[in-house]
C-alpha positions as CSV (number, residue, x, y, z in Angstrom):
1,X,-21.7,16.7,-16.7
2,X,-21.2,19.0,-19.7
3,X,-20.9,22.1,-17.5
4,X,-18.3,20.8,-15.0
5,X,-16.5,18.3,-17.2
6,X,-16.0,14.6,-17.4
7,X,-12.7,14.7,-15.5
8,X,-14.3,16.4,-12.5
9,X,-17.0,13.8,-12.5
10,X,-14.5,10.9,-12.6
11,X,-12.5,12.5,-9.7
12,X,-15.6,13.1,-7.6
13,X,-16.7,9.5,-8.1
14,X,-13.3,8.2,-7.2
15,X,-13.0,10.4,-4.1
16,X,-16.5,9.5,-2.8
17,X,-16.0,5.8,-3.4
18,X,-12.5,5.8,-1.8
19,X,-13.7,7.6,1.3
20,X,-16.8,5.4,1.7
21,X,-14.9,2.1,1.1
22,X,-12.0,2.8,3.5
23,X,-11.8,2.6,7.3
24,X,-10.9,6.1,8.3
25,X,-9.1,6.4,11.7
26,X,-6.7,8.7,13.5
27,X,-5.1,5.7,15.2
28,X,-2.3,5.0,12.6
29,X,-0.9,2.1,14.7
30,X,-4.0,0.0,13.9
31,X,-3.9,-2.5,11.1
32,X,-6.0,-0.3,8.9
33,X,-4.3,2.9,9.9
34,X,-1.8,3.0,7.0
35,X,-4.5,2.7,4.3
36,X,-6.5,5.4,6.0
37,X,-3.5,7.7,5.9
38,X,-2.8,6.8,2.3
39,X,-6.4,7.7,1.2
40,X,-6.2,11.0,3.1
41,X,-2.9,11.9,1.4
42,X,-4.2,10.9,-2.0
43,X,-7.4,13.0,-1.6
44,X,-5.4,16.0,-0.4
45,X,-3.0,15.6,-3.3
46,X,-5.8,15.5,-5.9
47,X,-7.4,18.6,-4.3
48,X,-4.2,20.5,-4.4
49,X,-3.5,19.6,-8.0
50,X,-7.0,20.5,-9.0
51,X,-6.7,23.9,-7.2
52,X,-3.4,24.6,-9.0
53,X,-4.9,23.7,-12.3
54,X,-7.9,25.9,-11.7
55,X,-5.6,28.9,-11.2
56,X,-4.0,28.6,-14.6
57,X,-1.2,31.1,-15.0
58,X,-2.6,33.5,-12.4
59,X,-0.7,33.8,-9.1
60,X,-2.3,32.7,-5.9
61,X,-2.0,36.2,-4.4
62,X,-1.9,39.2,-6.7
63,X,0.3,42.1,-5.7
64,X,-2.7,44.5,-5.9
65,X,-4.7,42.3,-3.4
66,X,-1.7,42.2,-1.0
67,X,-1.3,46.0,-0.9
68,X,-4.9,46.7,0.1
69,X,-5.4,47.8,3.6
């Protein structure tokens, strides 16, 4: 926990509990389809935010990496 951080632990526990506790389906017309879609959107948003934070001030693609052939 000290190496990866308390926030990472809290997010991991939240994501695991949310995925286990929800009915996940691809049939969004079912009565539990909207909650399934909401959990997927929430998990993706958390992952994208964490990825953006992990980059810091660095760009996603550096100009030197794009010019290599």
